[in-house]
N, C-alpha and C positions, 0 to 999 in steps of 0.2 A: 462732195460733202455740201452741205446745205444748210445756210443760220438762218435760222428764225428772226434774229433781230440783231442790232450793231448798237456797242454806246459811246460814250467820248468819256476820255479822264480831261476832265473841266480846267484843268493846268495848260491846258492846249489855248484856252482861248479866255487865259488870266486877265487881261487886261479889259474885257469888257464884263465882269462881272462884280464891278464894285460897287452897285445898288440897288436898291429892288428893280429899279426901271430896266435896269443894265441889264439884270438877271433875269426880267420877265422878256426882251425884246434878245436876249440872246438864245433861252430856252425854244421859243417860239421858229427861230431862225435853226436851229437844231430840230425839229419838229420837220419843220420842211425841207432837210436835207437828209431823212431818212434815217436817224437817231431816234430810239425809241429809251434808252438810258443811260443814265449818268452816274459817274462817280466824283465826288467832291475833293479837291484840291485846299480842303479850308473852308471855312463862312465869312464874307465878309458883311452880313447883318445877321442877328436873330435866326437861330436854325429852325426854328416854328416858323418865321416866317419865308425862311428859303426852302422849307420840304412843302409850304404850304403853295406856295407856288410854282415848285415844280409839279405839283397833283394837278392845279391849277392848266401847268400847261401838255399836260400829259407824259411825265417822263416820271420814270423809274430809276429810283437813286439804288445803284447795287452795292455802294459801299465810299468808305471815306479813305482822304488821306486825312489825320487829324491830330491833335494833340496829345503827346504819348505823356508828357508831365500828368497831363488835367486826367488823363487813363491812370497815374498809378496814383496821384494824390486823391483825386476827385473821383472815384469809378463810379458812383449813384449820379456823376453831372452829367459824364462823359456817356452813361447810357443815355440820360433824359436827353441830350442831345441827339445821342440816335438814331430815338425814338420820334422825335422830331421831326427827322428827315426819314422816315418809314424804313430803314434799314438793321439789318444784324448786322451785317460786318462792319466791324470798331478796326482801323487800321491806321496802317502809319507812313509815310512816304522814301523813309528808306533808314540810314544808321552810318555814322561815319565815324566809327573808332580808331582807337590809336597803340591798343593793345587787348591782348587776348581777353587781361581781368575784362575792359569795358566789356566787350562781349559775350561774355559772361553774367554780368552783373543784366547786361540787359535782356537775356537772356531770364534770368532770373524774374525779372521785374514782369516783363512781357507774359510767363508763365503765369504768375501771380494774376494779373489785370485775366487773363483769360479764363482761369478759374473761378472767377469770380463773376466775369459775363454769362462762361457759359451756361451758369444757373440761370438766367434772363432769356435764353436762348441765343445768345450771341457766341459771335467766333472773332478771335483776333484775327488781322490780315499783317503779312509783309511783303515789300512791294519793292524786288530790289534794283539796284543799277552795277556797274560794274565792280567796285571795290569791293564785293565779295567774292570776290575769284580769285583777290590777290591771297599768295598762301604767308600764312605767317613760322615763326620759327616751331612750330609745333607739325610743321611738315600739314595743316588744313588749310580749308579755307575756310572763308569767315562763313557760307554755304553749306559747306560740312556739319560746320557748328550748329548753324541755325537750325538745319534740317534732324540731326539728329539730339538739339535742346531742347526746341520748340514743340508741345505736348500734341501731339497729330490730334488728337481727340478734341483741341480745343481751338485748334488754330489751323491757318491755313496760308499759301502764297499768292502774291499777284505777281505771278510771274512776265517779265519786260524781256520781251523776245530780241526787239535790239539791243540790250546790256548786256543778255546775255552772252551777244555775237560776239560784241564789243570785247567783253571779260576776256575773248577765247572758248569761251562753253561753245556746246553742241546744245542746240534750242533743243532739236528732237528728244538724245539724249538724258536732259534735263527736262523734262514736260514729262516723259516716260517714269522720271526716277520719282518725281514729285505726283503721280498718278494718285489719283482718290486727294491729293493736297489743293491744288488748285481750280479754287472756284471762280478767280477771274481772271486774264488774259489779256497782256494789253497787246494790240498790236502795233508794232513801230516798225516801220523800215528803214533798212541801211544802204543809201549810196556809197558809192565812191568818188571823194573827195583826190585832189590831185596833194596836198599835206595828209588830212588823213579822212577816215570813213565820216558819214554827215548822217544826222535825223531827215526824212522824207517820207512823202503821203504815200502808204500803203499803195502798190503797186508799181509804186515808182521810183523804187529801187532793186536789190537782189538778193531779198531772201525771197526762200522758197515758200507762199503761200498756200497753197495746194496741199504742199505735206504737214506743215505746220498748224493747217485747221485741220485736216485728217485724222494728226497725231493729238493734236488736242481734245478733238472727239471721243476718242479711242480712247481717254482717262477721267472723262465724265465734268473738263472742261464746261462749267455754267453762263458765263456771262466774257463777250469778247467784246474790247472795249479799247476806241483806238488811241495812240496819244503820239502827240506832237509839240517837243520840247520847244522850238523853233519851227519858223516858216521865212519865206522869201519874201512873201508882203501880206496879204490880208490874210489871218489865219483862219478864216469862214474857209475864203478860196482853198486853202491845202486840206478842211475837215471836209468841203464839198469833194475834192476830187479823192477824197480817201473811200467816204462813203460810195462814189458811183462805183468807185474799182470792187466793191466787195457785194456790190447790190448785183450789178453784171457777172459776176462771178461764180457766186459762196451766194445769193439770194433768189 
């Protein structure tokens, strides 16, 4: 299994993304560390400026975790923002409901947005955590409801390996179940802790990356994006370790 390029979800380095100067410096570091793609987690500066800096530093923006309320209330503005970034994947970082009704409302709103943006060549993307694997009184998990409810023609999933595992799911089963519906895969490793598992650098935990990446390749995943929510020290050190592992074994 060989990857052509890898990317980073910018939430990983969120503390270094607060100004144009910081963003440019961070992007240059990512290029030096072997990353060619990024995924946003909001933009602290105007979208046009953010997109221009990424372009100038040689980074492709493959998708976003962005403002769902804006997508619903002012879809045209959300589209404009994403055009500045140069990506057609318009996404959210998650949804934390308290009831089945809230899930149903979210699905309806997401499908409305997805139907509108499809006309412009865009897709709506959804990133999971572990709460999607909680079973509700109807016997279904939120993940089941999202798969059944979101229009597969207009939406895709940003599947997160760590959170699938943490939620008690089988990573390989879920990748196969979502075949053709995953454009972006989050590479996030899990290590065993004394109290509970924790997020760590890719290759520093216990996930079977050879099998995960082979399965992802089989179902047509396009972007392989490292994400690390917490780090033991400097996040760029963790970003470097993940890149080194992936380049050594899969590039």
